[in-house]
Short mmCIF file of the C-alpha atoms (twelve columns), coordinates in Angstrom:
data_MODEL
# 
_entry.id   MODEL 
# 
loop_
_atom_site.group_PDB 
_atom_site.id 
_atom_site.type_symbol 
_atom_site.label_atom_id 
_atom_site.label_alt_id 
_atom_site.label_comp_id 
_atom_site.label_asym_id 
_atom_site.label_seq_id 
_atom_site.Cartn_x 
_atom_site.Cartn_y 
_atom_site.Cartn_z 
_atom_site.pdbx_PDB_model_num 
ATOM 1  C CA . MET A 1  126.211 108.012 105.142 1 
ATOM 2  C CA . ARG A 2  123.748 110.871 104.973 1 
ATOM 3  C CA . ASN A 3  121.561 111.080 101.922 1 
ATOM 4  C CA . PRO A 4  121.149 114.867 101.430 1 
ATOM 5  C CA . ARG A 5  118.108 114.549 98.991  1 
ATOM 6  C CA . ARG A 6  116.066 112.541 101.496 1 
ATOM 7  C CA . GLY A 7  117.304 113.824 104.751 1 
ATOM 8  C CA . ARG A 8  117.960 110.526 106.320 1 
ATOM 9  C CA . THR A 9  120.924 108.141 107.084 1 
ATOM 10 C CA . LYS A 10 121.640 105.557 104.442 1 
ATOM 11 C CA . ARG A 11 122.928 102.150 105.752 1 
ATOM 12 C CA . ARG A 12 125.596 100.505 103.854 1 
ATOM 13 C CA . ILE A 13 125.217 96.805  103.143 1 
ATOM 14 C CA . PRO A 14 128.571 95.191  104.105 1 
ATOM 15 C CA . ALA A 15 130.609 93.876  101.463 1 
ATOM 16 C CA . PHE A 16 130.189 90.377  100.234 1 
ATOM 17 C CA . THR A 17 126.813 90.043  101.882 1 
ATOM 18 C CA . PRO A 18 124.599 87.363  99.952  1 
ATOM 19 C CA . CYS A 19 121.081 88.215  99.218  1 
ATOM 20 C CA . GLY A 20 119.066 87.007  101.996 1 
ATOM 21 C CA . TYR A 21 116.399 85.411  99.786  1 
ATOM 22 C CA . CYS A 22 117.995 83.664  96.902  1 
ATOM 23 C CA . PHE A 23 121.466 83.470  98.480  1 
ATOM 24 C CA . GLN A 24 122.792 83.428  94.558  1 
ATOM 25 C CA . GLU A 25 123.656 87.165  94.176  1 
ATOM 26 C CA . TRP A 26 125.356 89.887  96.337  1 
ATOM 27 C CA . ALA A 27 123.066 91.962  98.073  1 
ATOM 28 C CA . THR A 28 123.121 95.519  96.802  1 
ATOM 29 C CA . VAL A 29 119.863 97.145  98.125  1 
ATOM 30 C CA . TRP A 30 117.736 96.731  101.277 1 
ATOM 31 C CA . ASP A 31 114.389 95.282  101.296 1 
ATOM 32 C CA . HIS A 32 111.918 96.411  103.721 1 
ATOM 33 C CA . ILE A 33 110.528 93.221  105.484 1 
ATOM 34 C CA . ARG A 34 107.243 95.008  105.883 1 
ATOM 35 C CA . PRO A 35 106.784 97.114  102.949 1 
ATOM 36 C CA . VAL A 36 106.543 100.844 103.689 1 
ATOM 37 C CA . VAL A 37 103.462 101.128 101.597 1 
ATOM 38 C CA . GLN A 38 101.885 98.440  104.041 1 
ATOM 39 C CA . GLY A 39 102.942 100.431 107.093 1 
ATOM 40 C CA . GLY A 40 106.501 99.222  107.627 1 
ATOM 41 C CA . SER A 41 109.105 101.405 108.929 1 
ATOM 42 C CA . LEU A 42 111.174 103.232 106.600 1 
ATOM 43 C CA . ARG A 43 113.979 104.031 109.293 1 
ATOM 44 C CA . ASP A 44 113.907 100.998 111.635 1 
ATOM 45 C CA . PRO A 45 117.041 98.716  111.096 1 
ATOM 46 C CA . ALA A 46 114.739 95.850  112.087 1 
ATOM 47 C CA . ASN A 47 112.657 96.288  109.009 1 
ATOM 48 C CA . LEU A 48 115.753 96.113  106.792 1 
ATOM 49 C CA . TYR A 49 116.906 92.912  105.015 1 
ATOM 50 C CA . PRO A 50 119.885 92.604  102.438 1 
ATOM 51 C CA . SER A 51 118.613 91.898  99.005  1 
ATOM 52 C CA . CYS A 52 119.624 91.669  95.402  1 
ATOM 53 C CA . LYS A 53 117.891 93.722  93.057  1 
ATOM 54 C CA . ARG A 54 116.171 90.901  91.176  1 
ATOM 55 C CA . CYS A 55 114.787 89.612  94.494  1 
ATOM 56 C CA . ASN A 56 113.745 93.193  95.824  1 
ATOM 57 C CA . ALA A 57 111.885 93.882  92.510  1 
ATOM 58 C CA . MET A 58 110.181 90.501  92.602  1 
ATOM 59 C CA . LEU A 59 108.795 91.073  96.178  1 
ATOM 60 C CA . SER A 60 107.825 94.639  95.507  1 
ATOM 61 C CA . ASP A 61 105.153 95.827  98.083  1 
ATOM 62 C CA . LYS A 62 103.697 92.269  98.679  1 
ATOM 63 C CA . LEU A 63 102.920 91.425  102.270 1 
ATOM 64 C CA . PHE A 64 104.063 88.142  103.704 1 
ATOM 65 C CA . LYS A 65 103.309 86.815  107.147 1 
ATOM 66 C CA . ASP A 66 106.935 86.242  107.941 1 
ATOM 67 C CA . LEU A 67 110.567 86.053  106.377 1 
ATOM 68 C CA . ASP A 68 110.471 82.341  105.792 1 
ATOM 69 C CA . GLU A 69 107.239 82.746  103.484 1 
ATOM 70 C CA . LYS A 70 108.978 85.599  101.695 1 
ATOM 71 C CA . ARG A 71 112.101 83.293  101.059 1 
ATOM 72 C CA . GLN A 72 109.749 80.504  99.792  1 
ATOM 73 C CA . PHE A 73 107.995 82.929  97.354  1 
ATOM 74 C CA . VAL A 74 111.336 83.812  95.873  1 
ATOM 75 C CA . ARG A 75 112.391 80.273  95.625  1 
ATOM 76 C CA . ASP A 76 109.148 79.286  93.973  1 
ATOM 77 C CA . THR A 77 109.329 81.919  91.621  1 
ATOM 78 C CA . LEU A 78 112.876 81.525  90.558  1 
ATOM 79 C CA . ILE A 79 112.155 77.545  90.139  1 
ATOM 80 C CA . ALA A 80 109.178 78.539  87.930  1 
ATOM 81 C CA . ARG A 81 111.347 80.846  85.680  1 
ATOM 82 C CA . GLY A 82 114.036 78.323  85.636  1 
ATOM 83 C CA . GLU A 83 116.514 80.543  87.327  1 
ATOM 84 C CA . TRP A 84 117.015 78.461  90.696  1 
ATOM 85 C CA . LYS A 85 120.623 77.098  90.779  1 
# 
């Protein structure tokens, strides 16, 4: 789907895709594995990872060495908040 305001193609997240970080919610947004403000690609599909809005907001523009470190950060944060199921 083409986003006319931004002039780029918007990839849809397949229905019933779980969040790749917490696995507790459905993914509704794409997270940039390497944040765009940290030099990550905006358009490269390899830089996109399915996420729920909560996890995407939690990760914000933080930079991690790998995907496992990002998942651990989310898990630790949710445990500290008492939201880990």
